[in-house]
C-alpha positions in Angstrom: -12.9 -0.6 8.6 -13.6 0.6 5.0 -10.5 1.8 2.8 -10.5 2.7 -0.8 -8.3 2.0 -3.8 -8.2 4.3 -6.8 -7.3 2.3 -10.0 -7.5 2.5 -13.9 -9.9 0.3 -15.7 -7.3 -2.3 -16.5 -6.3 -2.7 -12.7 -9.9 -2.9 -11.7 -10.6 -5.7 -14.0 -7.4 -7.6 -12.9 -8.3 -7.2 -9.2 -11.9 -8.5 -9.8 -10.6 -11.4 -11.8 -7.9 -12.4 -9.4 -8.9 -11.1 -6.2 -5.4 -10.1 -5.4 -4.2 -6.5 -4.1 -0.8 -5.6 -5.4 2.1 -4.6 -3.0 4.9 -2.8 -4.4 8.6 -1.9 -3.4 9.0 1.6 -2.3 11.8 2.1 -4.9 9.0 1.8 -7.5 6.7 4.4 -6.2 6.0 7.4 -8.4 7.6 9.8 -5.9 11.4 9.1 -5.7 11.5 10.7 -2.3 8.9 8.4 -0.9 10.9 5.4 0.4 12.3 4.2 3.7 15.3 6.2 4.8 16.7 5.7 8.2 17.8 9.0 9.9 21.4 9.2 10.1 21.4 10.9 13.5 20.5 7.3 15.0 24.1 5.9 14.3 26.3 7.2 17.2 29.6 5.6 16.4 31.7 3.9 13.6 33.4 0.5 13.9 35.3 -2.2 11.9 33.3 -5.1 10.7 34.3 -8.5 11.7 34.3 -9.8 8.1 36.7 -8.0 5.8 37.8 -5.4 8.5 36.0 -2.7 6.6 35.2 0.5 8.3 31.4 0.8 8.9 30.9 4.5 8.8 27.5 6.0 10.1 26.4 6.6 6.4 27.3 2.9 5.5 25.3 1.6 8.4 22.3 3.8 7.4 22.5 2.9 3.9 22.5 -0.8 4.6 19.5 -0.3 6.7 17.8 1.6 3.9 18.3 -1.3 1.5 17.0 -3.7 4.0 13.9 -1.9 4.7 13.3 -1.3 1.1 12.8 -5.0 0.4 9.4 -4.4 2.2 6.5 -3.8 0.0 3.6 -1.5 0.4 0.0 -1.2 -0.8 -1.6 2.3 -0.7 -5.2 3.0 0.1 -7.1 6.0 1.2 -10.1 7.0 3.5 -12.1 8.7 0.8 -13.9 7.6 -2.4 -14.8 11.1 -3.6 -11.6 13.1 -3.8 -11.6 14.9 -7.0 -7.8 15.1 -7.2 -7.3 11.4 -6.7 -10.0 10.7 -9.3 -8.0 12.8 -11.9 -4.6 11.5 -10.8 -5.1 7.7 -9.9 -8.2 6.7 -11.7 -7.2 7.7 -15.3 -9.0 10.9 -15.4 -12.2 9.3 -14.4 -11.9 6.4 -16.8 -11.3 4.1 -13.9 -13.0 3.3 -10.6 -12.7 3.3 -6.8 -12.8 0.1 -5.1 -14.2 0.0 -1.5 -12.6 -2.8 0.5 -13.6 -4.2 4.0 -10.0 -4.4 5.5 -10.9 -7.0 8.0 -12.4 -9.3 5.4 -9.5 -8.7 3.0 -7.1 -9.8 5.9 -5.3 -6.6 5.8 -5.6 -5.9 9.7 -3.8 -9.1 10.4 -0.7 -8.8 12.6 1.4 -10.8 10.0 1.8 -7.4 8.2 4.5 -5.3 9.5 2.0 -2.4 9.5 -1.6 -3.5 9.3 -4.2 -1.2 7.8 -5.6 0.0 11.2 -2.1 1.3 12.1 -1.4 2.6 8.7 -2.6 6.2 8.5 0.1 8.5 6.9 1.4 11.5 8.8 2.0 14.6 6.6 4.7 17.0 7.6 6.8 19.8 6.0 10.0 18.3 7.4 10.9 15.1 9.2 11.0 14.9 12.9 14.7 15.4 13.9 14.4 13.3 17.0 16.9 10.5 16.6 15.4 8.1 19.3 13.1 5.9 16.9 16.1 5.6 14.5 18.2 3.5 17.0 16.2 0.5 16.5 16.2 0.6 12.6 19.3 -1.0 11.7 19.8 -3.6 8.9 20.0 -6.4 11.5 16.9 -5.3 13.1 15.0 -5.2 9.9 15.8 -8.8 9.5 14.7 -9.7 13.0 11.4 -7.8 12.9 10.4 -9.4 9.5 11.3 -13.0 10.6 8.3 -14.0 12.6 4.6 -14.8 11.9 3.4 -11.9 14.2 5.5 -9.3 12.6 3.4 -6.3 13.9 4.6 -5.4 17.4 3.6 -2.1 19.0 7.0 -1.4 20.4 8.5 -1.3 16.9 5.7 1.0 15.8 7.4 4.4 16.3 10.4 3.4 14.0 8.3 1.8 11.3 5.9 4.6 11.3 9.0 6.9 10.6 10.0 4.7 7.9 6.9 4.1 6.1 4.2 6.4 7.4 5.6 9.9 6.8 5.2 12.0 3.7 5.5 15.5 2.7 2.7 18.0 3.4 1.9 18.5 -0.2 0.3 15.0 -0.3 -2.2 15.5 2.6 -5.0 15.5 0.2 -4.6 11.7 -0.5 -5.6 10.7 3.2 -3.5 7.8 2.6 -3.6 4.6 4.5 -0.8 2.1 3.9 -0.4 -1.7 4.7 3.4 -2.8 4.8 4.3 -6.5 4.3 7.4 -8.7 4.0 5.7 -12.0 4.1 6.7 -12.9 0.5 10.3 -13.5 1.5 9.6 -16.4 3.6 6.9 -18.6 2.1 7.9 -19.3 -1.6 7.6 -22.8 -3.0 9.1 -23.8 -6.4 6.6 -21.3 -8.1 5.8 -17.6 -8.2 3.0 -18.5 -5.6 3.6 -18.9 -1.9 3.0 -22.1 -0.3 -0.4 -21.2 1.3 -1.4 -19.4 -2.2 -1.9 -16.0 -0.1 0.9 -14.3 -2.0 1.7 -14.4 -5.7 4.8 -12.8 -7.2 3.8 -10.8 -10.4 6.2 -9.1 -12.8 4.5 -5.9 -13.8 4.7 -4.2 -17.4 7.5 -2.0 -16.4 9.6 -5.2 -15.5 9.4 -4.5 -11.8 8.2 -7.1 -9.3 5.0 -6.8 -7.2 3.3 -9.2 -4.9 -0.5 -9.8 -5.0 -2.2 -10.6 -1.7 -5.3 -12.9 -2.1 -8.6 -11.4 -0.5 -12.1 -13.0 0.0 -14.7 -12.0 -2.5 -16.8 -10.6 0.4 -13.9 -8.1 0.9 -14.9 -6.1 -2.0 -18.1 -4.2 -1.0 -18.5 -1.4 -3.5 -17.1 -0.3 -6.9 -17.5 3.4 -7.6 -17.2 4.1 -11.5 -15.7 7.2 -13.2 -17.7 9.4 -15.3 -15.9 8.2 -18.4 -15.8 4.5 -17.5 -17.0 2.2 -20.3 -17.0 -1.4 -19.1 -20.2 -1.2 -17.2 -21.7 -4.3 -18.7 -18.8 -6.4 -17.7 -18.8 -4.9 -14.3 -22.4 -5.7 -13.7 -21.4 -9.5 -14.4 -18.7 -9.3 -12.1 -20.9 -7.7 -9.4 -23.3 -10.5 -9.9 -20.6 -13.1 -9.1 -18.8 -11.2 -6.3 -21.7 -9.6 -4.7 -20.4 -6.0 -4.6 -22.6 -2.8 -5.2 -22.0 -0.7 -8.2 -22.0 3.1 -7.7 -22.6 5.4 -10.6 -21.5 9.0 -11.1 -24.4 11.4 -10.4 -24.5 13.2 -13.9 -27.1 15.9 -12.4 -25.8 19.3 -12.5 -24.7 20.5 -9.0 -23.6 23.8 -7.6 -20.3 22.5 -6.4 -17.0 20.9 -7.6 -17.6 17.7 -5.6 -17.6 14.0 -7.1 -21.1 12.6 -6.2 -22.4 9.0 -6.6 -25.7 7.3 -6.7 -26.5 3.3 -6.4 -26.3 1.5 -9.8 -29.2 -0.7 -8.8 -32.0 -0.2 -11.3 -29.9 2.7 -13.1 -30.0 2.9 -16.8 
């Protein structure tokens, strides 16, 4: 399974140097509406908590579930490397690149993810589905239970998780997004910002928010498509020699369409 990640030039260099793919909390997404929100219709009754004897209203129960699920982290990919809108929006106006990733080689199809890549296709809709049935398994306690084992992906939980993480507004359909959702970093930390098995590394980004870098094999990066305005080609060729990926260059020949086209960088000027 090939998936693609649109990046600016700086992020491309970081990924190639560290071989880590960043996962981000939904609260840090560029779209404030794009975060897990449990349907309130899934809570049928209110009750008093055993601790503090506080009234657990439907809204409070759902808000606690929202907070619990918000501790997950997501990495976004797409199915297409030649989407002109994506190049303009996510690859720094064609100054960046698109990385082609073999999802299996990258470990992104592993069941240790809450949602592996092969189950991560985003569904686009004008309005959320009002059916409350999937919401009944999305409590805060259920979030902790689901994310506490090694084989975190379970098909029985998929409908609810799909509703939380894999639905977006219809206006975003052009992205053809594929998501991978994780919670692994909560359970494997040693005394540093790196997990005990080195598969995860906690990274504080430039905006002060935390991200989580997933280590991939060198062979997982199969191609890098560079933008029309990309300027780091000499360094990229060195990295391609070390990691073994193919460089794809923009086809600068005049065409009678508005599509983005590429040619192999092998032997190119």
